[in-house]
Residue frames as a rotation matrix with the C-alpha (Angstrom) as fourth column:
MET 1
0.412 -0.374 -0.831 5.68
0.911 0.185 0.369 16.86
0.016 -0.909 0.417 -19.92
ASN 2
0.925 -0.064 0.375 6.55
-0.025 -0.994 -0.107 20.38
0.379 0.090 -0.921 -18.79
ALA 3
0.117 -0.981 0.155 9.98
-0.323 -0.185 -0.928 21.61
0.939 0.058 -0.339 -17.72
LEU 4
0.021 -0.050 0.999 9.31
-0.998 -0.053 0.019 21.01
0.052 -0.997 -0.051 -14.02
GLN 5
0.820 0.373 0.435 8.38
-0.411 0.912 -0.008 17.39
-0.400 -0.172 0.900 -14.66
LYS 6
0.778 -0.593 -0.208 11.34
0.068 0.408 -0.910 16.84
0.625 0.694 0.358 -16.98
TYR 7
-0.049 -0.820 0.570 13.72
-0.669 -0.397 -0.629 18.27
0.742 -0.412 -0.529 -14.39
PHE 8
0.310 0.249 0.918 12.28
-0.896 0.399 0.195 16.00
-0.318 -0.882 0.347 -11.72
GLU 9
0.990 0.102 0.095 12.75
-0.063 0.934 -0.352 12.96
-0.124 0.342 0.931 -13.95
LEU 10
0.485 -0.874 -0.020 16.32
-0.056 -0.008 -0.998 13.91
0.873 0.486 -0.053 -14.82
ALA 11
-0.121 -0.515 0.849 17.25
-0.904 -0.296 -0.309 14.53
0.410 -0.804 -0.430 -11.17
ARG 12
0.555 0.393 0.733 15.62
-0.695 0.703 0.150 11.28
-0.456 -0.593 0.664 -10.12
SER 13
0.954 -0.221 -0.204 17.45
0.026 0.735 -0.678 9.36
0.300 0.641 0.706 -12.83
GLN 14
0.075 -0.975 0.210 20.76
-0.403 -0.222 -0.888 10.68
0.912 -0.018 -0.409 -11.54
LEU 15
-0.047 -0.022 0.999 19.88
-0.995 0.087 -0.045 9.64
-0.085 -0.996 -0.026 -7.99
ASP 16
0.894 0.381 0.235 18.95
-0.346 0.922 -0.174 6.21
-0.283 0.074 0.956 -9.31
GLU 17
0.658 -0.715 -0.235 22.33
0.000 0.313 -0.950 6.02
0.753 0.625 0.206 -11.05
VAL 18
-0.115 -0.674 0.730 24.09
-0.835 -0.332 -0.438 7.04
0.537 -0.661 -0.524 -7.85
MET 19
0.278 0.295 0.914 22.43
-0.841 0.534 0.083 4.21
-0.463 -0.792 0.397 -5.95
ALA 20
0.990 0.142 0.017 23.09
-0.112 0.844 -0.524 1.72
-0.089 0.517 0.851 -8.72
SER 21
0.614 -0.789 0.010 26.76
0.270 0.199 -0.942 2.56
0.741 0.581 0.335 -9.26
GLN 22
-0.126 -0.726 0.676 28.12
-0.386 -0.591 -0.708 4.32
0.914 -0.350 -0.206 -6.16
LEU 23
0.811 0.557 0.179 26.77
-0.367 0.247 0.897 2.21
0.455 -0.793 0.405 -3.31
PRO 24
0.569 -0.638 -0.518 30.07
0.740 0.672 -0.015 0.40
0.358 -0.375 0.855 -2.57
ALA 25
-0.459 -0.767 0.449 31.97
0.483 -0.640 -0.598 3.70
0.746 -0.058 0.664 -2.35
MET 26
0.017 0.551 0.835 29.22
-0.528 -0.704 0.475 5.28
0.849 -0.449 0.279 -0.26
GLU 27
0.907 0.339 -0.251 29.13
-0.007 0.606 0.795 2.34
0.422 -0.719 0.552 2.14
LYS 28
0.127 -0.935 -0.332 32.91
0.875 0.263 -0.405 2.45
0.466 -0.240 0.852 2.53
ALA 29
-0.538 -0.277 0.796 32.78
0.031 -0.950 -0.310 6.18
0.842 -0.143 0.520 3.23
ALA 30
0.445 0.790 0.422 29.93
-0.509 -0.164 0.845 5.59
0.736 -0.591 0.330 5.70
GLY 31
0.702 -0.275 -0.657 32.04
0.565 0.776 0.280 2.99
0.433 -0.568 0.700 7.45
TRP 32
-0.421 -0.899 0.124 34.74
0.681 -0.404 -0.611 5.61
0.599 -0.173 0.782 7.85
VAL 33
-0.169 0.462 0.871 32.18
-0.451 -0.822 0.348 8.03
0.876 -0.334 0.347 9.30
GLY 34
0.826 0.522 -0.212 31.22
-0.101 0.507 0.856 5.35
0.555 -0.686 0.472 11.81
GLU 35
0.289 -0.811 -0.509 34.84
0.873 0.442 -0.207 4.72
0.393 -0.384 0.835 12.74
THR 36
-0.512 -0.439 0.738 35.38
0.202 -0.897 -0.393 8.45
0.835 -0.052 0.548 13.11
MET 37
0.267 0.711 0.650 32.49
-0.586 -0.416 0.695 8.66
0.765 -0.567 0.306 15.57
VAL 38
0.844 0.039 -0.535 33.54
0.300 0.792 0.531 5.58
0.445 -0.609 0.656 17.53
SER 39
0.005 -0.957 -0.289 37.05
0.951 0.094 -0.296 6.97
0.311 -0.273 0.911 17.95
GLN 40
0.555 0.324 -0.766 35.74
0.643 -0.752 0.148 10.42
-0.528 -0.575 -0.626 18.92
ARG 41
-0.681 -0.719 0.139 37.32
0.616 -0.460 0.640 12.08
-0.396 0.521 0.756 15.90
TRP 42
-0.123 0.582 -0.804 35.81
-0.141 -0.812 -0.566 14.80
-0.982 0.044 0.182 13.67
VAL 43
0.047 0.223 0.974 34.18
0.952 0.286 -0.111 15.03
-0.303 0.932 -0.199 10.26
TYR 44
-0.320 -0.185 -0.929 35.15
-0.061 -0.975 0.214 18.05
-0.945 0.125 0.301 8.15
ALA 45
0.241 0.401 0.884 33.79
0.880 0.293 -0.373 19.10
-0.409 0.868 -0.282 4.78
PHE 46
-0.332 -0.459 -0.824 34.96
-0.014 -0.871 0.490 21.57
-0.943 0.174 0.283 2.16
GLY 47
0.067 0.269 0.961 33.79
0.966 0.223 -0.129 22.89
-0.249 0.937 -0.245 -1.18
THR 48
-0.798 -0.326 -0.508 34.17
0.189 -0.934 0.303 26.01
-0.573 0.146 0.807 -3.29
GLY 49
-0.839 0.530 -0.125 31.53
-0.376 -0.398 0.837 27.93
0.393 0.749 0.533 -5.21
HIS 50
0.164 0.984 0.071 28.14
-0.824 0.097 0.559 26.26
0.543 -0.151 0.826 -4.97
SER 51
0.155 -0.154 -0.976 29.83
0.198 0.973 -0.122 23.16
0.968 -0.174 0.181 -3.56
HIS 52
-0.843 -0.417 0.340 30.39
-0.224 -0.301 -0.927 25.04
0.488 -0.858 0.161 -0.30
MET 53
0.024 0.933 0.360 26.72
-0.936 -0.105 0.337 24.30
0.352 -0.345 0.870 0.40
LEU 54
0.558 0.134 -0.819 27.65
-0.045 0.990 0.131 20.65
0.829 -0.036 0.558 0.78
ALA 55
-0.608 -0.760 -0.231 30.17
0.305 0.045 -0.951 21.61
0.733 -0.649 0.204 3.46
GLU 56
-0.693 0.424 0.584 27.44
-0.691 -0.622 -0.369 23.51
0.206 -0.659 0.724 5.28
GLU 57
0.178 0.835 -0.521 25.11
-0.576 0.518 0.633 20.53
0.798 0.187 0.573 4.85
ILE 58
-0.051 -0.265 -0.963 26.97
0.477 0.841 -0.256 18.58
0.877 -0.472 0.084 7.55
PHE 59
-0.808 -0.588 -0.020 26.98
0.357 -0.463 -0.811 21.44
0.468 -0.663 0.584 10.02
TYR 60
-0.936 0.299 -0.186 24.75
0.012 -0.502 -0.865 22.45
-0.351 -0.812 0.466 12.96
ARG 61
-0.455 0.842 -0.289 21.42
-0.797 -0.241 0.553 21.19
0.396 0.482 0.781 11.73
ALA 62
0.261 0.664 0.700 18.65
-0.882 0.458 -0.106 18.93
-0.391 -0.590 0.706 12.92
GLY 63
0.959 0.143 0.243 19.73
-0.083 0.967 -0.242 15.31
-0.269 0.212 0.939 12.75
GLY 64
0.617 -0.783 -0.077 23.33
-0.202 -0.063 -0.977 16.25
0.761 0.618 -0.197 12.03
LEU 65
0.316 -0.620 -0.719 26.51
0.822 0.556 -0.118 15.28
0.473 -0.554 0.685 13.84
ALA 66
0.981 -0.047 -0.190 27.75
0.083 -0.780 0.620 17.52
-0.177 -0.624 -0.761 16.62
ARG 67
0.167 -0.986 0.006 31.35
0.072 0.018 0.997 16.54
-0.983 -0.166 0.074 15.87
ALA 68
0.127 -0.074 0.989 31.25
0.982 0.152 -0.115 17.94
-0.142 0.986 0.092 12.35
SER 69
0.144 -0.172 -0.975 32.65
0.164 -0.967 0.194 21.18
-0.976 -0.188 -0.111 10.98
PRO 70
0.865 0.062 0.498 32.64
0.502 -0.105 -0.859 22.90
-0.001 0.992 -0.122 7.60
ILE 71
-0.293 -0.914 -0.282 35.79
0.697 -0.406 0.591 24.48
-0.654 -0.023 0.756 6.25
LEU 72
0.622 0.676 0.396 34.61
0.780 -0.490 -0.390 27.85
-0.070 0.551 -0.831 4.94
ASP 73
-0.551 -0.724 -0.415 36.37
0.583 -0.690 0.430 30.81
-0.597 -0.005 0.802 3.39
SER 74
0.328 0.821 -0.467 34.29
0.209 -0.545 -0.812 33.75
-0.921 0.169 -0.351 2.19
GLN 75
-0.133 -0.429 -0.893 36.60
-0.753 -0.542 0.373 34.40
-0.645 0.722 -0.251 -0.76
LEU 76
-0.976 -0.202 -0.082 35.76
-0.209 0.763 0.611 30.93
-0.061 0.614 -0.787 -2.10
MET 77
-0.407 0.909 0.090 32.01
0.679 0.367 -0.635 31.30
-0.611 -0.197 -0.767 -1.60
LEU 78
-0.499 0.282 0.819 29.42
0.781 -0.262 0.566 33.37
0.374 0.923 -0.090 -3.45
HIS 79
0.427 0.818 -0.386 27.89
0.903 -0.364 0.227 35.79
0.045 -0.445 -0.894 -0.96
GLU 80
0.326 -0.353 -0.877 30.47
0.278 -0.851 0.446 38.58
-0.903 -0.389 -0.179 -1.23
ARG 81
0.009 -0.402 -0.915 32.47
-0.827 -0.518 0.220 38.61
-0.562 0.755 -0.337 -4.49
ALA 82
0.610 0.375 0.698 31.17
-0.077 0.905 -0.419 35.76
-0.789 0.201 0.581 -6.59
ILE 83
0.940 -0.274 -0.202 33.12
-0.218 -0.027 -0.976 36.65
0.262 0.961 -0.086 -9.73
GLU 84
0.105 -0.963 0.248 36.42
-0.946 -0.174 -0.274 36.70
0.307 -0.205 -0.929 -7.83
ALA 85
0.174 0.010 0.985 35.63
-0.652 0.751 0.108 33.36
-0.738 -0.661 0.137 -6.22
THR 86
0.972 0.224 0.067 35.53
-0.088 0.616 -0.783 31.74
-0.217 0.755 0.619 -9.66
TYR 87
0.585 -0.808 -0.072 39.17
-0.251 -0.096 -0.963 32.68
0.772 0.581 -0.258 -10.21
ILE 88
0.047 -0.578 0.815 40.46
-0.991 -0.128 -0.034 32.30
0.124 -0.806 -0.579 -6.67
GLU 89
0.622 0.231 0.748 39.46
-0.457 0.883 0.107 28.61
-0.636 -0.408 0.655 -6.57
ARG 90
0.952 -0.306 -0.026 41.87
0.131 0.481 -0.867 28.07
0.277 0.822 0.498 -9.47
ARG 91
0.382 -0.848 0.366 44.90
-0.728 -0.521 -0.446 29.37
0.569 -0.096 -0.817 -7.56
GLU 92
0.366 -0.377 -0.851 47.44
0.456 0.869 -0.190 27.02
0.811 -0.319 0.490 -6.06
GLY 93
-0.608 -0.793 -0.025 48.79
0.333 -0.226 -0.915 27.45
0.720 -0.565 0.402 -2.57
LEU 94
-0.291 0.569 0.769 45.62
-0.695 -0.678 0.239 28.34
0.658 -0.464 0.593 -0.64
ALA 95
0.464 0.673 -0.575 44.47
-0.144 0.698 0.701 25.01
0.874 -0.242 0.422 0.77
ALA 96
-0.157 -0.589 -0.793 47.22
0.712 0.490 -0.504 24.44
0.685 -0.643 0.342 3.33
SER 97
-0.941 -0.211 0.264 46.83
0.006 -0.792 -0.611 27.88
0.338 -0.574 0.746 4.92
LEU 98
-0.116 0.971 0.209 43.06
-0.749 -0.224 0.624 27.42
0.652 -0.084 0.753 5.05
LEU 99
0.438 0.253 -0.863 43.37
0.192 0.911 0.365 24.01
0.878 -0.326 0.351 6.67
ASP 100
-0.619 -0.750 -0.234 45.72
0.451 -0.096 -0.887 25.54
0.642 -0.655 0.398 9.26
LEU 101
-0.590 0.452 0.669 42.74
-0.615 -0.788 -0.009 27.51
0.523 -0.417 0.743 10.61
TYR 102
0.552 0.834 -0.025 41.05
-0.682 0.468 0.562 24.30
0.480 -0.293 0.827 11.78
PRO 103
-0.047 -0.608 0.793 42.19
-0.946 0.283 0.161 21.85
-0.322 -0.742 -0.588 14.46
VAL 104
0.751 0.326 -0.575 42.31
-0.556 0.781 -0.284 18.86
0.356 0.533 0.768 12.13
GLU 105
-0.044 -0.742 0.669 44.18
-0.855 0.375 0.359 15.81
-0.517 -0.556 -0.651 13.34
ALA 106
-0.731 -0.282 -0.621 45.26
-0.574 0.746 0.337 12.50
0.368 0.603 -0.707 11.89
GLY 107
-0.887 0.459 -0.048 42.30
0.440 0.808 -0.392 10.14
-0.141 -0.369 -0.919 11.99
ASP 108
-0.246 0.815 -0.525 39.72
-0.229 -0.576 -0.785 12.80
-0.942 -0.073 0.328 11.19
LEU 109
-0.186 0.304 0.934 37.60
0.873 0.488 0.015 12.51
-0.451 0.818 -0.357 8.05
LEU 110
-0.494 -0.018 -0.869 37.51
-0.228 -0.962 0.150 15.16
-0.839 0.272 0.471 5.31
ILE 111
0.194 0.609 0.769 34.85
0.814 0.338 -0.473 15.35
-0.548 0.717 -0.430 2.59
VAL 112
-0.615 -0.400 -0.680 35.85
-0.078 -0.827 0.557 17.51
-0.785 0.395 0.477 -0.39
ALA 113
0.266 0.810 0.522 33.15
0.648 0.251 -0.719 18.43
-0.714 0.529 -0.458 -2.89
SER 114
-0.415 -0.285 -0.864 33.76
-0.450 -0.761 0.467 19.82
-0.790 0.583 0.188 -6.36
ASN 115
0.628 0.737 0.252 31.44
-0.122 0.413 -0.903 19.13
-0.769 0.536 0.349 -9.27
SER 116
0.807 -0.352 -0.474 34.09
-0.544 -0.129 -0.829 19.84
0.231 0.927 -0.296 -11.90
GLY 117
0.867 -0.481 0.131 36.91
0.301 0.715 0.631 18.32
-0.397 -0.508 0.764 -9.88
ARG 118
0.485 -0.677 0.553 39.45
0.789 0.065 -0.611 20.34
0.378 0.733 0.566 -11.87
ASN 119
0.665 -0.198 0.720 40.21
-0.198 -0.977 -0.085 23.47
0.720 -0.085 -0.689 -9.85
ALA 120
-0.220 -0.965 -0.145 43.37
-0.082 0.166 -0.983 23.80
0.972 -0.204 -0.115 -7.81
VAL 121
-0.396 -0.009 0.918 41.96
-0.856 -0.357 -0.373 24.55
0.332 -0.934 0.134 -4.36
PRO 122
0.660 0.653 0.372 39.78
-0.744 0.638 0.201 21.42
-0.106 -0.409 0.906 -3.95
VAL 123
0.684 -0.486 -0.544 42.53
0.049 0.774 -0.631 19.24
0.728 0.405 0.553 -5.41
GLU 124
-0.362 -0.903 0.233 45.10
-0.172 -0.181 -0.968 20.67
0.916 -0.391 -0.090 -3.02
MET 125
0.007 0.430 0.903 42.67
-0.986 -0.147 0.078 20.43
0.166 -0.891 0.423 -0.08
ALA 126
0.932 0.341 -0.120 42.36
-0.330 0.938 0.103 16.69
0.148 -0.056 0.987 -0.68
LEU 127
0.370 -0.876 -0.310 46.11
0.251 0.415 -0.874 16.24
0.894 0.246 0.374 -1.10
GLU 128
-0.431 -0.544 0.720 46.90
-0.496 -0.524 -0.692 18.31
0.754 -0.656 -0.044 1.98
GLY 129
0.422 0.664 0.617 44.30
-0.900 0.223 0.376 16.48
0.112 -0.714 0.691 4.02
ARG 130
0.922 -0.114 -0.370 45.85
0.071 0.989 -0.129 13.14
0.381 0.092 0.920 3.16
ARG 131
-0.004 -0.996 0.094 49.33
0.083 -0.094 -0.992 14.48
0.997 0.004 0.083 3.90
ARG 132
-0.427 -0.103 0.898 48.14
-0.779 -0.463 -0.424 15.37
0.460 -0.880 0.117 7.41
GLY 133
-0.997 -0.075 -0.015 46.70
-0.060 0.890 -0.452 11.91
0.048 -0.449 -0.892 8.02
LEU 134
-0.270 0.963 0.017 43.03
-0.657 -0.171 -0.734 12.62
-0.704 -0.209 0.679 7.32
ARG 135
-0.541 0.277 0.794 40.89
0.622 0.767 0.157 10.16
-0.566 0.579 -0.587 5.42
VAL 136
-0.640 0.205 -0.740 39.63
-0.442 -0.886 0.137 12.02
-0.628 0.415 0.658 2.36
VAL 137
-0.199 0.693 0.693 36.37
0.736 0.573 -0.361 11.38
-0.647 0.439 -0.623 0.51
ALA 138
-0.928 -0.111 -0.357 35.85
-0.149 -0.766 0.625 13.20
-0.343 0.633 0.694 -2.79
LEU 139
0.053 0.962 0.266 32.42
0.561 0.192 -0.805 14.04
-0.826 0.192 -0.530 -4.15
THR 140
-0.566 -0.391 -0.726 32.61
-0.375 -0.662 0.649 14.97
-0.734 0.639 0.228 -7.83
ASN 141
0.669 0.734 -0.114 31.09
-0.361 0.188 -0.913 14.61
-0.649 0.652 0.391 -11.30
LEU 142
-0.121 -0.837 0.533 33.28
0.170 0.511 0.842 12.15
-0.978 0.192 0.080 -13.18
ARG 143
0.395 0.286 0.873 31.68
0.891 0.111 -0.440 12.80
-0.223 0.952 -0.210 -16.56
HIS 144
0.988 -0.023 0.152 32.54
0.014 -0.970 -0.242 16.46
0.153 0.242 -0.958 -16.31
SER 145
0.568 -0.818 0.090 35.89
-0.418 -0.193 0.888 15.96
-0.709 -0.542 -0.451 -14.62
ASN 146
-0.043 -0.603 0.796 37.09
0.439 0.705 0.557 13.53
-0.897 0.373 0.235 -17.27
ALA 147
0.591 0.360 0.721 35.94
0.802 -0.165 -0.575 15.81
-0.088 0.918 -0.386 -20.09
TRP 148
0.863 -0.256 0.436 38.20
-0.134 -0.948 -0.290 18.72
0.487 0.191 -0.852 -19.12
PRO 149
-0.004 -0.949 -0.316 41.86
0.416 0.286 -0.863 19.05
0.909 -0.135 0.393 -18.11
SER 150
0.380 0.014 -0.925 42.90
0.923 -0.078 0.378 19.74
-0.067 -0.997 -0.042 -14.54
ARG 151
0.727 -0.167 0.666 43.72
0.001 -0.970 -0.244 23.31
0.687 0.178 -0.704 -13.55
HIS 152
0.828 -0.513 0.225 46.30
-0.274 -0.020 0.962 22.04
-0.489 -0.858 -0.157 -11.06
SER 153
0.274 -0.807 -0.522 49.94
-0.962 -0.239 -0.135 21.95
-0.016 0.539 -0.842 -12.13
SER 154
-0.498 -0.450 0.741 50.22
-0.521 0.839 0.160 18.28
-0.693 -0.306 -0.653 -11.18
GLY 155
-0.695 0.345 -0.631 47.55
-0.559 0.293 0.776 17.38
0.452 0.892 -0.011 -13.71
ARG 156
-0.885 0.375 -0.276 45.53
0.464 0.766 -0.445 15.71
0.044 -0.522 -0.852 -10.96
ARG 157
-0.226 0.899 0.374 41.80
-0.292 -0.429 0.855 16.08
0.929 0.084 0.359 -10.60
LEU 158
-0.064 0.258 0.964 39.95
-0.992 -0.125 -0.033 15.74
0.112 -0.958 0.264 -7.31
ALA 159
0.879 0.471 -0.077 39.16
-0.466 0.882 0.068 12.10
0.100 -0.024 0.995 -8.06
ASP 160
0.429 -0.812 -0.396 42.92
0.182 0.507 -0.842 11.43
0.885 0.289 0.365 -8.29
ALA 161
-0.381 -0.661 0.647 43.65
-0.375 -0.530 -0.761 13.12
0.845 -0.532 -0.046 -4.96
ALA 162
0.139 0.576 0.805 41.25
-0.978 -0.046 0.202 11.37
0.154 -0.816 0.558 -2.57
ASP 163
-0.794 -0.334 0.508 41.13
-0.475 0.862 -0.176 8.00
-0.379 -0.382 -0.843 -0.82
ILE 164
-0.395 0.766 0.506 37.51
0.715 0.603 -0.354 7.38
-0.576 0.222 -0.786 -1.90
THR 165
-0.941 0.184 -0.285 35.73
-0.313 -0.792 0.524 9.04
-0.129 0.582 0.803 -4.82
ILE 166
-0.301 0.919 0.256 31.95
0.591 0.390 -0.706 9.18
-0.748 -0.062 -0.660 -5.06
ASP 167
-0.953 0.000 0.303 30.49
0.276 -0.417 0.866 10.18
0.126 0.909 0.397 -8.42
ASN 168
-0.539 0.807 -0.241 27.35
-0.218 -0.411 -0.885 12.33
-0.814 -0.424 0.397 -8.36
CYS 169
-0.456 0.305 0.836 26.52
0.720 0.678 0.146 10.90
-0.523 0.669 -0.529 -11.81
GLY 170
0.321 0.544 -0.775 25.79
0.010 -0.820 -0.572 14.32
-0.947 0.176 -0.269 -13.27
VAL 171
0.733 -0.031 0.680 26.15
0.679 0.114 -0.726 15.45
-0.055 0.993 0.105 -16.86
VAL 172
-0.432 -0.886 0.170 28.96
0.901 -0.432 0.040 17.56
0.038 0.170 0.985 -18.30
GLY 173
-0.677 0.110 0.727 28.27
0.093 -0.968 0.234 21.14
0.730 0.226 0.645 -17.24
ASP 174
-0.953 0.278 -0.120 25.93
0.147 0.076 -0.986 20.16
-0.265 -0.958 -0.113 -14.35
ALA 175
-0.263 0.903 -0.341 22.78
-0.703 -0.421 -0.573 21.73
-0.661 0.089 0.746 -15.88
CYS 176
-0.776 -0.093 0.624 20.76
0.076 0.968 0.240 18.98
-0.626 0.234 -0.744 -17.52
LEU 177
0.075 0.953 0.294 17.61
0.647 0.178 -0.742 20.32
-0.759 0.245 -0.603 -19.21
ALA 178
-0.925 -0.343 0.161 17.39
0.326 -0.502 0.801 21.68
-0.194 0.794 0.576 -22.76
LEU 179
0.159 0.968 -0.192 14.59
0.523 -0.248 -0.815 24.07
-0.837 0.030 -0.546 -23.71
GLU 180
0.021 -0.086 0.996 14.07
0.989 -0.142 -0.034 25.41
0.144 0.986 0.082 -27.19
GLY 181
0.725 0.226 0.651 15.16
0.304 -0.953 -0.007 29.02
0.618 0.203 -0.759 -27.57
LEU 182
0.881 -0.464 0.097 17.95
-0.291 -0.367 0.883 28.91
-0.374 -0.806 -0.458 -24.96
PRO 183
0.472 -0.769 -0.431 21.67
-0.722 -0.057 -0.690 28.88
0.506 0.636 -0.582 -25.83
GLY 184
-0.673 -0.730 -0.119 22.50
-0.495 0.564 -0.661 26.39
0.549 -0.386 -0.741 -23.07
LEU 185
-0.216 0.558 -0.801 21.11
0.476 0.777 0.412 23.89
0.852 -0.293 -0.434 -20.61
ILE 186
-0.151 0.249 0.957 19.27
-0.772 -0.635 0.043 24.75
0.618 -0.732 0.288 -17.36
GLY 187
0.803 0.588 0.099 18.48
-0.498 0.569 0.655 22.83
0.329 -0.575 0.749 -14.19
PRO 188
-0.309 -0.948 -0.072 21.72
-0.676 0.272 -0.685 21.99
0.669 -0.163 -0.725 -12.32
THR 189
0.662 0.597 -0.452 21.63
-0.212 0.728 0.652 18.82
0.719 -0.336 0.609 -10.24
SER 190
-0.208 -0.869 -0.449 24.88
0.180 0.417 -0.891 18.61
0.961 -0.266 0.069 -8.28
THR 191
-0.649 0.028 0.761 23.41
-0.690 -0.445 -0.571 20.17
0.322 -0.895 0.308 -5.13
ILE 192
0.456 0.885 0.092 20.52
-0.869 0.421 0.262 17.70
0.193 -0.199 0.961 -5.15
THR 193
0.692 -0.224 -0.686 22.67
0.054 0.964 -0.260 14.62
0.719 0.143 0.680 -5.61
GLY 194
-0.363 -0.927 0.095 25.48
-0.001 -0.101 -0.995 15.97
0.932 -0.361 0.036 -3.45
ALA 195
-0.324 0.305 0.896 23.25
-0.909 -0.361 -0.206 16.72
0.261 -0.881 0.395 -0.47
PHE 196
0.787 0.603 -0.131 21.77
-0.561 0.788 0.254 13.24
0.256 -0.126 0.958 -0.72
ILE 197
0.396 -0.699 -0.596 25.19
0.205 0.700 -0.684 11.59
0.895 0.149 0.420 -0.87
VAL 198
-0.554 -0.644 0.527 26.58
-0.331 -0.410 -0.850 13.58
0.764 -0.645 0.014 2.07
ASN 199
-0.074 0.606 0.792 23.57
-0.997 -0.074 -0.036 12.86
0.036 -0.792 0.609 4.27
ALA 200
0.780 0.378 -0.499 23.39
-0.424 0.905 0.025 9.23
0.461 0.192 0.866 3.16
ILE 201
0.023 -0.836 -0.549 26.94
0.217 0.540 -0.813 8.46
0.976 -0.100 0.194 4.23
ILE 202
-0.668 -0.227 0.708 26.38
-0.568 -0.460 -0.683 10.26
0.481 -0.859 0.178 7.53
VAL 203
0.288 0.832 0.474 23.17
-0.956 0.225 0.187 8.44
0.049 -0.507 0.861 8.44
GLN 204
0.771 -0.073 -0.632 24.72
-0.072 0.977 -0.200 5.11
0.632 0.200 0.749 7.49
GLY 205
-0.316 -0.949 0.004 27.84
0.000 -0.004 -1.000 6.04
0.949 -0.316 0.001 9.44
ILE 206
-0.335 0.293 0.895 25.71
-0.913 -0.337 -0.231 6.77
0.234 -0.895 0.381 12.51
GLN 207
0.768 0.637 -0.059 24.07
-0.615 0.761 0.207 3.38
0.177 -0.123 0.977 12.18
GLU 208
0.371 -0.722 -0.583 27.53
0.155 0.668 -0.728 1.77
0.916 0.180 0.359 11.95
ALA 209
-0.584 -0.594 0.553 28.63
-0.411 -0.372 -0.833 3.56
0.700 -0.714 -0.027 15.12
LEU 210
0.118 0.729 0.674 25.50
-0.992 0.060 0.109 2.42
0.039 -0.681 0.731 16.96
ARG 211
0.808 0.161 -0.567 26.11
-0.269 0.956 -0.113 -1.13
0.524 0.244 0.816 15.80
ARG 212
-0.046 -0.930 -0.364 29.54
0.304 0.334 -0.892 -0.94
0.952 -0.151 0.267 17.40
GLY 213
0.204 0.240 -0.949 28.10
0.949 0.189 0.252 0.28
0.240 -0.952 -0.189 20.69
SER 214
-0.771 -0.479 -0.420 28.86
0.556 -0.828 -0.075 3.98
-0.311 -0.291 0.905 20.31
THR 215
0.335 0.941 0.053 26.15
0.903 -0.304 -0.305 6.66
-0.270 0.150 -0.951 20.30
PRO 216
-0.577 -0.575 0.580 27.14
0.734 -0.676 0.060 9.66
0.358 0.461 0.812 18.16
GLU 217
-0.407 0.392 -0.825 26.14
0.445 -0.703 -0.554 13.09
-0.797 -0.593 0.111 19.41
ILE 218
-0.528 0.316 0.788 23.53
0.781 -0.183 0.597 14.67
0.334 0.931 -0.150 17.14
PHE 219
-0.957 0.279 -0.078 21.62
-0.240 -0.914 -0.326 17.92
-0.163 -0.293 0.942 17.08
ILE 220
-0.348 0.928 0.132 17.84
0.897 0.370 -0.241 18.03
-0.273 0.035 -0.961 17.46
SER 221
-0.146 0.326 0.934 15.74
0.662 -0.670 0.337 20.70
0.735 0.668 -0.118 15.77
SER 222
-0.910 -0.208 -0.359 15.90
0.405 -0.637 -0.656 23.96
-0.092 -0.743 0.663 17.71
ASN 223
-0.684 0.729 0.023 12.45
-0.656 -0.630 0.416 24.71
0.318 0.269 0.909 16.33
SER 224
0.248 0.724 -0.644 10.97
0.056 0.653 0.756 21.80
0.967 -0.223 0.121 18.26
ASP 225
0.971 0.126 0.201 12.18
-0.189 -0.105 0.976 20.84
0.144 -0.986 -0.078 21.73
GLY 226
0.618 -0.768 -0.169 15.89
0.629 0.611 -0.481 20.60
0.473 0.191 0.860 21.06
ASP 227
0.564 -0.443 0.697 17.27
-0.334 -0.894 -0.298 23.69
0.756 -0.065 -0.652 22.78
ASP 228
0.679 -0.308 0.667 18.28
-0.681 0.077 0.728 22.12
-0.276 -0.948 -0.158 26.08
HIS 229
0.759 -0.379 0.529 19.80
0.416 0.908 0.053 19.12
-0.500 0.180 0.847 24.33
ASN 230
0.626 -0.500 0.599 21.67
0.585 -0.207 -0.784 21.28
0.516 0.841 0.163 21.83
HIS 231
0.744 -0.337 0.577 22.97
-0.494 -0.859 0.135 23.77
0.450 -0.386 -0.805 24.38
LEU 232
0.730 -0.497 0.470 24.89
-0.187 0.517 0.835 21.00
-0.658 -0.697 0.285 26.12
LEU 233
0.490 -0.536 0.688 26.60
0.831 0.525 -0.183 20.12
-0.263 0.661 0.703 22.84
LEU 234
0.654 -0.209 0.727 27.25
0.309 -0.803 -0.509 23.75
0.690 0.558 -0.461 21.95
ASP 235
0.822 -0.371 0.433 28.83
-0.569 -0.483 0.666 24.44
-0.038 -0.793 -0.608 25.33
ARG 236
0.619 -0.577 0.532 31.03
0.202 0.772 0.602 21.39
-0.759 -0.265 0.595 24.81
TYR 237
0.123 -0.550 0.826 32.24
0.914 0.388 0.123 22.22
-0.388 0.740 0.550 21.31
LYS 238
0.925 0.323 0.200 31.86
0.379 -0.808 -0.451 25.95
0.016 0.493 -0.870 20.60
SER 239
0.578 -0.776 -0.254 35.46
-0.431 -0.554 0.713 26.64
-0.693 -0.302 -0.654 21.60
ARG 240
-0.295 -0.708 0.642 36.66
0.194 0.613 0.766 24.15
-0.935 0.351 -0.044 18.99
VAL 241
-0.088 0.365 0.927 34.38
0.979 0.203 0.013 24.85
-0.184 0.909 -0.375 16.03
ARG 242
-0.839 -0.454 -0.300 35.16
0.424 -0.891 0.161 28.30
-0.341 0.008 0.940 14.63
HIS 243
-0.794 0.554 0.251 31.76
-0.019 -0.435 0.900 28.72
0.608 0.710 0.356 12.95
LEU 244
-0.061 0.780 -0.623 29.61
0.904 0.308 0.297 28.20
0.423 -0.545 -0.724 16.06
C-alpha cells in the first residue's frame, strides 16, 4: 500500500470514528441549526490558522445557507503573515473586539473550530459568544487537546468553553502518516473531517427546518443557473454580511 492509499485509509477511519462516536453531538448541533433557521437567526463560524477554512466552508457557496457568515480576521489567517498568526492566536483579549465587528444577537449560532483547542482566541471566542447569548458549538481534536495544557489563563480548552463539543477524532498533532526517513508525521486530517462535520450538521439542520415547515434560504451554484436566484439573496443580505 503506497502513501496515498494509506492516507485515504487513515482519513476514512477517522470519518468512521466520527460517525460512530459523535453522532449524538452532531444531531444536537444540527437541531440547533434547524431552530436557528426556523427563527430567522444567523449561523456564524470562526477558526484561526488552517481552521479558518472551516469558517469559510459555511459561507457563500453552492448548497450553503444564505443566513450564514464567517468571522474572519486576516491577522489570524495564513495569507498575509502566517508566522505572526501562530502567535497572535495565543493572545488574550482579541475575541470580544473581533465579535463586535459582526451583528451577532442572542439566539444566533456560533461554530468555533480549533484542532488543538488550546489557544486563547478560539477559547475566548466561545466564551464571549456564550456570554452574548449565542449557542456555541466547538469543533476540536480531543486527543490533541487533552494531551497539552491550555494557553488561556483560565486553564480552559475550547471543549470546556462551548455548549456542544464535536470531536474530529484526529490524532495528536493532526498529521497521521509515518514514512521512513522523515522526522515527523505527514498527512493532516482536520480539514477533511472538519469540513464533513460542518456540512453534515448544516444539511441535517436544513432537513430539520423543512420538517418544521420552514424553508431555509440557500445558494445555488453560480456556475450553473443560480445567478438570478442568488442575486435576490445577495441584495437582501449584503448590507449585513461584511464579507459579501
